[in-house]
C-alpha positions in Angstrom: -2.2 4.6 29.4 -0.4 8.0 29.3 3.3 8.9 29.5 4.5 9.0 33.1 6.3 12.2 34.0 9.4 11.4 36.0 10.1 14.0 38.7 12.9 12.3 40.8 15.6 9.8 40.4 14.0 7.6 43.0 10.8 7.5 41.0 12.8 6.7 37.9 14.6 3.8 39.5 11.3 2.4 40.8 9.6 2.6 37.4 12.4 1.1 35.3 13.1 -1.7 37.8 10.3 -3.8 36.5 10.7 -6.5 33.8 8.5 -4.4 31.5 10.4 -2.6 28.7 10.4 1.1 29.4 10.5 3.7 26.5 12.1 6.7 28.1 12.2 10.1 26.5 14.8 12.5 27.8 13.4 15.9 27.0 13.5 19.7 27.6 10.6 22.1 27.6 12.4 24.5 25.3 13.0 22.0 22.6 10.0 21.8 20.2 11.2 18.5 18.7 10.7 16.9 22.2 7.0 17.7 22.0 6.8 16.0 18.7 8.3 12.8 20.1 6.1 13.1 23.2 3.0 13.4 21.1 3.9 10.2 19.2 4.6 8.3 22.4 1.3 9.5 23.8 -0.5 8.1 20.8 1.4 4.8 21.0 0.6 4.5 24.7 -3.1 4.6 23.8 -2.9 1.6 21.5 -3.5 -1.9 22.8 -0.6 -3.4 20.9 1.8 -1.4 23.0 0.3 -2.2 26.4 3.3 -4.3 27.3 5.5 -1.2 27.3 5.6 1.7 29.8 6.3 5.2 28.5 8.3 7.7 30.6 9.3 11.4 30.1 12.4 12.5 32.0 13.4 16.2 32.1 17.0 15.9 31.1 18.2 19.2 32.6 16.3 18.8 35.9 17.7 15.3 36.4 21.1 16.0 35.1 23.0 13.3 36.9 20.6 10.7 35.4 21.2 12.2 32.0 24.9 12.0 32.4 24.8 8.4 33.6 22.9 7.5 30.4 25.3 9.7 28.3 22.4 12.0 27.1 24.2 14.9 25.4 21.2 16.2 23.3 17.4 16.2 23.4 15.3 14.5 22.4 16.9 11.1 23.1 14.8 8.0 23.6 16.1 5.0 25.6 14.6 1.5 25.7 15.3 -0.2 29.0 14.6 -3.6 30.4 15.0 -4.2 34.2 16.9 -1.0 34.5 19.4 -1.8 31.7 19.5 0.1 28.4 18.9 -2.2 25.4 18.5 0.4 22.7 18.4 4.1 22.0 17.4 6.7 19.4 19.1 10.1 19.3 17.1 12.9 17.8 13.8 12.9 16.0 13.1 9.7 14.1 9.4 8.8 14.4 9.6 5.8 12.0 12.4 4.2 14.0 10.7 5.0 17.3 7.5 3.2 16.2 9.4 0.3 14.7 11.4 -0.3 17.8 8.4 0.1 20.1 6.6 -2.6 18.1 9.7 -4.8 18.2 9.9 -4.6 22.0 6.2 -4.9 22.4 6.3 -8.2 20.6 4.5 -7.0 17.5 5.6 -7.1 13.9 6.7 -3.7 12.6 5.6 -4.1 9.0 3.1 -6.2 7.0 4.4 -9.3 5.5 3.5 -10.8 2.1 1.7 -13.8 3.6 -0.6 -14.1 6.6 0.6 -10.8 7.9 -1.2 -9.0 5.1 -4.5 -10.5 6.2 -3.8 -9.5 9.8 -3.1 -5.9 8.7 -6.3 -5.8 6.7 -8.3 -6.9 9.7 -6.6 -4.2 11.8 -7.3 -1.5 9.2 -11.0 -2.5 9.1 -11.1 -2.2 12.9 -9.4 1.2 12.9 -11.7 2.5 10.1 -14.7 1.5 12.2 -13.4 2.7 15.5 -15.6 5.8 15.2 -18.6 6.7 13.1 -16.4 9.4 11.6 -12.8 8.4 11.5 -9.9 10.6 10.2 -6.5 9.3 9.3 -4.0 12.2 9.3 -0.6 13.5 10.2 -0.8 14.3 13.9 -4.1 14.3 15.8 -7.1 16.6 16.3 -5.2 18.8 18.8 -1.9 18.9 17.0 -2.2 18.5 13.2 1.2 18.0 11.6 0.6 19.2 8.1 -1.3 22.1 6.5 -3.8 19.8 4.8 -4.6 18.0 8.1 -4.9 21.3 9.9 -7.4 22.7 7.3 -9.5 19.5 7.4 -9.7 19.5 11.2 -10.8 23.1 11.2 -13.6 22.3 8.7 -14.8 19.2 10.6 -14.7 21.0 13.9 -17.1 23.7 12.5 -19.7 21.0 11.8 -19.9 20.0 15.4 -19.9 16.3 14.4 -18.2 13.8 16.7 -15.1 12.1 15.3 -11.9 10.3 16.1 -8.4 10.6 14.6 -5.5 8.3 14.0 -1.9 9.6 13.6 -0.4 7.8 10.6 3.1 9.1 11.6 3.0 6.7 14.5 2.4 3.6 12.4 4.2 3.0 9.1 2.2 -0.3 8.4 -1.1 1.6 8.7 0.2 4.6 6.7 1.3 2.4 3.8 -1.4 -0.3 4.1 -4.4 2.1 4.1 -3.3 3.6 0.7 -3.6 0.2 -0.9 -6.6 -0.9 1.1 -8.7 2.1 0.1 -7.0 2.9 -3.2 -6.4 6.5 -2.0 -2.7 7.5 -2.1 -2.7 10.7 0.1 -3.6 11.9 3.6 -5.7 13.0 5.3 -8.5 10.4 4.7 -12.0 10.7 6.1 -14.3 7.6 6.7 -17.9 7.6 7.7 -19.5 4.3 8.9 -16.4 2.5 7.6 -16.7 3.9 4.1 -14.1 6.3 2.5 -15.4 9.7 1.8 -12.1 11.2 0.5 -9.5 13.8 1.4 -9.4 17.5 1.9 -10.5 18.4 -1.6 -13.6 16.2 -1.4 -14.5 17.6 2.1 -14.2 21.2 0.7 -16.5 20.3 -2.2 -19.1 18.8 0.1 -18.8 22.0 2.3 -19.3 24.3 -0.7 -22.2 22.2 -1.9 -23.9 22.3 1.6 -23.7 18.5 1.9 -20.9 18.1 4.4 -22.9 17.8 7.6 -25.4 15.4 6.1 -22.5 13.3 4.7 -20.8 13.1 8.1 -24.0 12.4 10.0 -26.3 10.5 7.6 
């Protein structure tokens, strides 16, 4: 599921009228921070644990009356609505809070607990690690890396032509913290092949310099 772009107030009313909780981004094209929130929401919308939510993007200036009604005085602002009524909001860029609240309203726990929740997190991490033959956990995604290390890594992997998938750790604090312990590797990005940790950017660079990278990624 992708983010629905709202183009009219009538469309907006129709979409938020359902019992489904709506996560609504009020944005503007000129604001770079809005793109950051939009990217995070796009990633969340892909994940099955958020399938109970619908994600909407409202152009705040184009639909100014709607913005005024919701007291939107800056972008980005994210509203959580149920059956047309606002139940929560986030003003500004706060990815951690956005993810936490989205999990809360999707009915999922936001952080691993110290009991059975830890086991559930471990199973989830195993499933994510094995989602693709080559799996990269990074800040951002393959199209929009959000740190220099991730950007360098993606450029190197792209040059190999090997197929891979990515997971944006900025969208999920439980995965971000849990994977450090699970794999005993404290930094990101992290590269996995067939469910096994290969390492981070330094290891990938060493494999590249030694002529072993493509063989390692595609054994």
